[in-house]
N, C-alpha and C positions, 0 to 999 in steps of 0.2 A: 715322189709322184708315181713312180713305177709300181710301188707297193700298193698305192691306192687303186691304180688301174687293174693290177692283178687280182686284188681282193674285191674289186667292184664296189669301192666305198661310196656311200651316198654323198651327194653334193653338200648336204647340210653338215655332215660329219667333217668333210674337208674344210669348209669355211670355219667351223668351230675350231678346228686344229690350227688353221692359219691365224685366226684372231687371237687365240690363246698364245701362240708363239710370239706374235707381235707384242702382246701385253707383257710377256716374260722378258722380252728384250727392251722393254720400256719405250716402245714405239706406239704412240697413241694416235689413232686415226678414227675419231668418233663418227665422222661423216661416212666413212667407209662401212662401218658397222650398220648404220641406218640404211644405207643404199642396199647392202646385202640382205638385210631383213625385209626390205620392201620387195626386192626381186624374188626372194624365196617364197613370198606370200602370193605371188601371181601364179594362178593355175597353169600347168603345163599343157593342158588341152582345153577344148571347149565342150567336152563331153557332158558336163552338167547342164549347159545351156541347151544342147541338142536333146538331152533327156527331158528337160522341162517342156520344150516345144512338142516333143513326141507325146508326152502325157496329155498336154492340152489338146492336141489333135484327136486323141482317143476319146476325150470327153466332149469335144465340140463337133458334133455331127448334126445332120439334119434331124435325126431322131431325138437328140438331146438338146436341141436349140431352145427348148422351153425352160431349161434350167436357169436359175437366177445367177448373177455374178457372185453372190455370197456363197452359193452352193459350190460353184466351180472353185472359188478360192479355198474353200474348206477341203475339197477333194484334192486339189493341186498341192496344197501344203502337206496333206497326209501322205500322199504318194512319194513326195520328194524326201521324206525323212527316212 
């Protein structure tokens, strides 16, 4: 663990190593693998959501209130990519 901390190993690398070691020792924990995959899929921040609201606020103003929802959806989807 010290080596991981000194090298600043990514969390996903650490879990791959742990699961591989468990498999080599024939310790099977399939539920642990599922839980880890789920937890690593959760974003660490809410930055994408904040960005989406910021983009929508830039399009949704008094001057642009005449835009249809379809137009906004198209613009919103384009800017998030």
